[in-house]
C-alpha positions in Angstrom: -10.9 -11.4 11.8 -7.9 -10.8 9.6 -7.4 -7.1 9.1 -7.5 -6.0 5.4 -4.2 -4.9 4.0 -3.9 -1.7 1.9 -3.5 -2.5 -1.8 -0.1 -1.5 -3.1 0.8 -0.4 -6.7 4.3 -1.2 -7.9 5.6 0.8 -10.8 9.0 0.0 -12.4 11.1 -2.1 -14.7 10.5 -5.8 -14.6 13.3 -8.3 -15.3 13.5 -12.0 -15.8 16.2 -13.7 -13.7 17.8 -17.1 -14.3 20.0 -19.1 -12.1 22.4 -21.8 -13.3 23.4 -23.7 -10.2 25.9 -26.5 -10.1 29.1 -27.8 -8.5 32.6 -26.5 -9.2 35.4 -28.7 -7.8 38.1 -28.4 -10.5 39.6 -26.0 -12.9 39.5 -26.2 -16.8 42.5 -27.8 -18.3 42.8 -25.0 -21.0 42.3 -21.9 -18.7 42.3 -21.2 -14.9 38.6 -21.0 -14.6 36.3 -23.2 -12.6 34.3 -26.0 -14.3 30.6 -26.0 -13.3 28.9 -29.2 -13.8 25.6 -30.9 -12.8 23.8 -27.6 -13.3 20.1 -27.0 -12.7 18.3 -24.0 -14.3 15.6 -22.0 -12.7 13.8 -18.8 -13.6 12.0 -16.2 -11.4 10.6 -12.6 -11.6 13.3 -10.0 -11.2 13.4 -6.2 -10.7 10.1 -4.6 -10.1 8.4 -7.9 -10.7 10.3 -9.5 -7.7 9.4 -6.6 -5.5 5.7 -7.0 -6.5 5.8 -10.8 -5.7 7.4 -10.2 -2.4 4.7 -7.7 -1.4 2.0 -10.0 -2.7 3.5 -13.0 -0.7 2.6 -11.1 2.4 -1.1 -11.4 1.6 -1.5 -8.0 0.2 -3.4 -7.1 -3.2 -0.6 -5.9 -5.5 -0.9 -4.4 -9.1 2.3 -4.2 -11.1 2.8 -1.4 -13.8 5.6 -2.5 -16.0 6.7 -2.6 -19.6 6.4 -6.0 -21.5 6.8 -6.9 -25.1 6.3 -9.8 -27.6 9.6 -11.5 -26.9 10.2 -14.8 -25.3 11.3 -13.4 -21.9 8.3 -11.2 -21.6 6.0 -14.3 -22.3 8.0 -16.3 -19.6 7.6 -13.5 -17.1 3.9 -13.2 -17.7 3.5 -16.9 -16.9 5.5 -16.5 -13.7 3.4 -13.5 -12.6 0.0 -15.1 -13.4 -2.1 -15.5 -10.3 0.3 -13.6 -8.1 -0.2 -9.9 -9.1 -2.5 -7.9 -11.3 -0.6 -6.8 -14.3 -0.9 -3.5 -16.1 1.3 -3.6 -19.2 3.2 -0.7 -20.9 4.5 -1.1 -24.5 8.2 -2.1 -24.6 10.7 -1.3 -27.3 13.2 -4.1 -27.6 13.5 -7.3 -25.6 12.8 -7.6 -21.8 16.0 -7.4 -19.8 17.1 -10.7 -18.3 20.0 -11.7 -16.0 21.6 -15.1 -15.7 23.7 -16.0 -12.7 26.0 -18.9 -12.8 26.6 -20.3 -9.2 28.8 -22.9 -7.6 26.7 -23.9 -4.7 25.6 -20.5 -3.3 28.5 -18.6 -4.6 28.0 -16.6 -7.8 30.8 -16.9 -10.3 29.4 -15.0 -13.4 26.5 -12.9 -14.5 25.2 -12.6 -18.1 22.9 -9.7 -19.0 20.7 -9.8 -22.1 18.0 -7.5 -23.5 18.0 -3.6 -23.4 14.2 -3.1 -23.7 12.8 0.2 -22.5 9.3 1.5 -21.8 8.0 3.2 -24.8 5.1 5.4 -23.4 2.5 5.6 -20.7 -1.1 4.3 -21.3 -4.4 5.7 -19.9 -4.8 2.5 -17.8 -1.5 2.9 -16.2 -2.1 6.6 -15.5 -5.3 5.7 -13.9 -3.8 3.0 -11.8 -1.4 5.5 -10.4 -4.0 8.1 -9.9 -6.1 5.7 -7.9 -3.3 4.1 -5.9 -3.4 4.2 -2.0 0.3 3.6 -1.9 3.0 3.3 -4.5 6.4 1.5 -4.7 8.6 2.7 -7.6 11.2 0.1 -8.4 13.3 2.1 -10.9 15.9 -0.1 -12.7 16.6 2.6 -15.3 14.6 1.1 -18.2 12.0 3.9 -18.6 8.9 3.0 -16.7 9.3 5.6 -14.1 10.3 8.2 -16.7 7.1 7.8 -18.8 4.9 7.9 -15.7 6.8 10.7 -14.1 4.0 13.3 -14.1 1.4 10.9 -12.6 4.0 9.8 -10.0 4.6 13.3 -9.0 0.9 13.9 -8.5 0.6 10.7 -6.4 3.5 11.7 -4.1 1.6 14.8 -3.2 -1.3 12.8 -1.8 -0.1 9.3 -0.9 2.9 7.4 0.5 5.4 6.8 -2.3 8.5 4.7 -1.7 11.2 5.1 -4.5 13.9 2.5 -4.8 16.5 4.2 -7.2 19.0 2.8 -9.6 22.2 4.3 -11.0 20.8 4.0 -14.4 17.6 5.8 -13.6 16.7 9.4 -13.0 16.0 11.2 -9.6 12.8 10.5 -7.8 9.9 12.9 -8.2 9.7 15.6 -5.4 7.7 14.7 -2.3 8.5 11.0 -2.1 7.9 9.7 1.5 10.9 7.4 1.4 13.9 6.7 -0.9 15.9 3.5 -0.4 19.4 3.6 -2.1 22.1 1.2 -1.1 25.2 2.8 0.4 27.1 2.5 -3.0 24.2 4.0 -4.9 23.8 6.8 -2.3 27.5 7.7 -2.6 27.3 7.9 -6.5 23.9 9.6 -6.6 24.9 12.3 -4.2 28.0 13.0 -6.3 25.8 13.0 -9.4 23.4 15.5 -7.8 26.4 17.8 -7.0 25.8 17.5 -3.3 29.0 15.8 -2.3 31.6 18.4 -1.0 33.7 16.1 1.0 35.5 12.8 0.3 34.5 9.9 2.5 34.9 6.2 3.2 32.2 4.5 1.3 31.6 1.9 4.1 31.5 4.5 6.9 28.3 5.6 8.8 29.4 9.2 8.5 29.5 9.0 4.8 26.1 7.3 4.6 24.7 10.0 6.8 26.2 12.8 4.7 24.9 11.2 1.5 21.4 10.6 2.8 21.2 14.2 4.1 22.4 15.4 0.7 19.9 13.3 -1.2 17.0 14.4 1.1 17.8 18.0 -0.1 18.5 17.3 -3.7 15.5 15.1 -4.2 13.2 17.1 -2.0 12.2 13.7 -0.4 10.7 13.4 3.1 13.3 10.8 4.0 16.1 8.7 2.7 17.0 5.2 4.1 20.5 4.0 3.0 20.7 0.3 3.2 24.0 -1.1 4.7 23.8 -4.7 4.1 24.6 -6.7 7.3 24.7 -3.5 9.2 21.1 -2.6 8.7 19.9 0.9 7.4 20.5 4.5 8.2 17.4 6.7 8.0 17.7 10.5 7.5 15.0 13.2 7.4 17.8 15.8 6.6 19.1 16.1 10.2 20.4 13.6 12.8 20.1 10.2 11.2 18.7 7.0 12.9 20.7 3.7 12.6 18.5 0.7 12.5 20.7 -2.4 12.9 19.9 -5.9 11.7 18.3 -8.2 14.3 21.1 -10.8 13.8 24.1 -11.5 11.6 23.1 -13.8 8.8 25.0 -15.3 5.9 23.2 -16.0 2.6 22.4 -14.9 -0.9 21.6 -11.2 -0.8 20.3 -11.0 -4.3 16.9 -9.2 -4.1 17.4 -8.0 -0.5 17.0 -4.4 -1.6 13.7 -5.2 -3.2 12.6 -7.0 -0.1 13.4 -3.9 2.0 11.6 -1.5 -0.3 8.6 -3.7 -0.6 8.3 -4.2 3.2 8.8 -0.4 3.8 6.2 0.5 1.3 3.7 -2.0 2.6 4.1 -0.8 6.2 3.6 2.9 5.1 0.6 1.8 3.1 -0.9 0.5 6.3 -0.2 3.8 8.2 3.1 3.1 9.9 5.4 6.0 10.7 8.6 6.1 8.6 10.8 5.0 11.5 8.7 2.0 12.1 8.5 1.1 8.4 12.3 1.2 8.2 12.7 -1.0 11.2 10.2 -3.5 9.8 12.0 -3.4 6.5 15.3 -4.1 8.0 13.9 -7.1 9.9 12.1 -8.4 6.7 15.3 -8.0 4.6 17.3 -10.0 7.2 14.9 -12.7 7.4 14.7 -12.9 3.5 18.5 -13.4 3.3 18.4 -15.9 6.2 15.6 -18.0 4.5 17.4 -18.3 1.2 16.9 -15.1 -0.7 15.0 -14.8 -4.0 15.3 -18.5 -4.9 13.4 -19.5 -1.7 11.1 -16.5 -1.6 9.8 -17.0 -5.2 9.5 -20.7 -4.9 6.0 -22.3 -4.6 5.1 -22.8 -0.8 3.8 -26.0 0.6 0.1 -26.0 1.1 -1.1 -25.8 4.6 -4.9 -25.7 5.8 -5.5 -22.4 7.6 -5.9 -22.6 11.3 -9.3 -22.5 12.8 -10.5 -19.8 15.1 -9.6 -16.1 15.4 -6.1 -14.9 14.6 -4.4 -14.3 18.0 -2.1 -11.6 16.7 -5.0 -9.5 15.2 -3.2 -10.0 11.9 -2.9 -13.1 9.7 -2.4 -16.4 11.5 1.0 -16.4 13.2 1.3 -20.2 13.4 0.9 -20.5 9.6 3.6 -17.8 9.3 5.8 -19.9 11.5 5.3 -23.0 9.4 6.2 -21.1 6.2 9.2 -19.5 7.9 10.6 -22.8 9.1 10.0 -24.5 5.7 11.8 -21.8 3.8 14.8 -21.7 6.0 15.0 -25.6 5.9 14.6 -25.6 2.1 17.5 -23.1 1.9 19.8 -25.3 4.0 19.6 -23.0 7.1 19.2 -23.9 10.8 15.7 -23.5 12.4 15.8 -22.7 16.1 12.6 -22.9 18.2 12.0 -21.8 21.9 9.0 -22.0 23.9 7.1 -20.7 27.0 4.2 -18.6 28.3 6.0 -15.3 28.2 3.3 -13.8 30.3 5.3 -10.8 31.4 8.3 -10.5 29.1 11.4 -9.8 31.2 15.2 -9.5 30.8 15.6 -13.3 31.4 13.2 -14.0 28.4 15.0 -11.5 26.1 18.4 -12.9 27.0 17.3 -16.5 26.2 15.7 -15.5 22.9 18.7 -13.5 21.7 21.0 -16.4 22.5 18.6 -18.8 20.7 18.5 -16.6 17.6 22.3 -16.5 17.4 22.4 -20.3 17.3 20.7 -20.6 13.9 19.3 -18.8 10.9 15.7 -18.1 12.3 14.0 -18.2 15.6 10.4 -19.4 16.0 8.9 -18.9 19.5 6.1 -21.4 20.5 3.7 -19.7 23.0 1.1 -21.3 25.3 -2.4 -20.2 24.5 -4.5 -18.7 27.3 -6.2 -21.8 28.1 -2.8 -23.7 28.2 -1.3 -21.1 30.6 -4.4 -21.3 32.8 -4.1 -25.1 33.2 -0.5 -24.8 34.0 -0.4 -21.7 36.2 -3.9 -21.4 37.7 -7.0 -19.3 37.2 -5.2 -16.0 37.8 -3.0 -16.4 34.7 -2.2 -15.4 32.1 -1.8 -11.7 33.1 -1.5 -10.8 29.4 -3.7 -12.4 26.7 -2.2 -14.3 23.9 -2.9 -11.7 21.3 -0.7 -9.1 23.2 2.0 -11.7 24.1 2.3 -12.6 20.4 2.5 -9.0 19.3 5.2 -8.2 21.9 7.3 -11.2 20.8 6.9 -10.5 17.2 8.2 -7.0 17.8 11.5 -8.4 19.1 14.2 -8.1 16.5 15.6 -11.6 17.5 12.2 -13.3 16.7 11.4 -14.3 13.2 8.0 -16.0 13.9 5.6 -17.1 16.6 3.5 -20.2 16.9 0.6 -20.6 19.4 -0.2 -24.0 20.8 -3.3 -25.0 23.0 -1.9 -28.3 24.6 0.0 -28.6 27.7 3.3 -29.2 25.8 4.5 -27.8 22.4 4.9 -31.4 20.9 2.2 -31.0 18.3 3.5 -27.6 16.9 7.1 -28.9 17.2 6.1 -31.9 15.0 4.9 -29.3 12.4 8.0 -27.0 12.6 10.6 -29.9 12.9 13.3 -27.4 14.2 17.0 -28.3 14.2 17.4 -26.9 17.7 14.9 -26.7 20.6 16.3 -24.1 23.0 15.4 -24.1 26.7 16.7 -22.2 29.7 19.6 -23.7 31.8 17.3 -24.4 34.7 16.2 -27.5 32.8 19.8 -28.9 33.0 18.9 -31.7 35.3 15.5 -32.6 33.7 14.7 -34.7 30.7 12.2 -32.6 28.8 9.1 -34.5 27.6 9.5 -33.2 24.1 13.1 -34.3 23.8 12.5 -37.8 22.2 10.3 -36.1 19.7 12.9 -33.5 18.7 15.6 -36.2 18.5 13.3 -38.4 16.3 14.1 -36.3 13.3 17.7 -35.6 14.1 17.0 -32.4 16.2 18.9 -31.4 19.3 17.7 -29.9 22.6 20.0 -27.0 23.5 20.3 -25.4 26.9 21.1 -21.8 27.1 22.2 -19.8 30.2 19.3 -18.1 32.2 19.5 -15.0 34.0 18.9 -15.6 37.8 16.3 -13.8 39.7 14.0 -13.0 36.8 10.5 -14.5 36.7 7.0 -13.6 35.8 5.7 -14.7 39.2 8.2 -12.5 41.0 7.5 -9.5 38.8 3.7 -9.9 39.5 4.3 -10.3 43.2 6.5 -7.2 43.5 4.0 -5.2 41.4 1.1 -6.2 43.6 3.1 -5.2 46.7 4.3 -1.8 45.2 3.2 1.1 47.6 0.6 3.4 46.2 1.9 6.8 45.1 1.3 9.7 47.4 -2.0 11.5 46.8 -3.9 8.6 45.1 -4.6 4.9 44.8 -2.2 2.5 43.1 -2.8 2.0 39.4 
């Protein structure tokens, strides 16, 4: 059965985001500015509303407490949120803030901001939602929602995990927050504002980020601060020696909303009982994957319908194969390269890891196709697999280079490959003199089989044989 996910309450300032996407291949005759033509307009939730939708997309019940009014932008945002999150509204003074980006291809050229609406006051329903919440994400964009609910949020932080994503326009987090998630630039300026910056520093340096995080832990009386560093990952501090969590792979793409993805993933993991270090690691992986898959435009677009897979979920979570299909579809829709690799992965060893790391570097996401227990048994004999598929899936999903895992029950992965339609099918170099049975299928949609170097002397069979022959320790039987 699918394990229930802890409901998450998102409190913060919702925005309405618009993108005007077109082509720019010439300059205007009357000024040295690009001419954007063939534009397409799209709208999506922004700010706290984006964070709430991203958390809900993971299959989690999400309630959003935010301020909305009677203006056209508020009405449009309500329509976009319908059926995705439960909405608890606060009264809004003025018009809902909206942002319009003008893009040439994927490159932003200009941003237009409209609306300066602010939350007017808290309501009894909003206070009750905070008081009853098992976990809270505060997405503070400086438009008053966190301010009017400050007392309720302080009480929540004393009893439940609260993640606070701050903004330069907003106030400080309430004391006792489990995790604060400023960007490096925000941490730099917020540390100065808090009067905790005694030394000048390089804004891009890890030493500066560590000093700012340590200062903000003290100034905000937070349990921890995770400074997000873009392509470098995040730096987590509890006030002493920091922990650097690197990204699993270098990715290029639209980073708009990556901070919201990071904060939403961290809050969700803390809600489910993860330690702060594990939550930050998961959040870095989620934000990296978010950018690789196309950012906010891909993440908030309707997903293609797939029938749920029959049978129990082999990861003990939600169906990993369905996740793999969604991941591949999002990356493909965003123009990225989908890489797939396959195998039994019965005892994960250095050869496997080297292959998977190389495969991930070849594209924008890596889906690993894993033989089911029955499939392994038919291929390897009655003594295999040594590790059941649920555990093999968990181990593979924990690797930073792996974005998704799909399980197949047949002798070859052709069926699941036909569903994923990867651009690249990666195999170890020991297949160099063999035509793979799935090669014609991969090439039928324009895909390519890619051979990667394989570390000699590493094999599951060899590991199992050596383990069985290991001498028993002195004083007792082998275990």
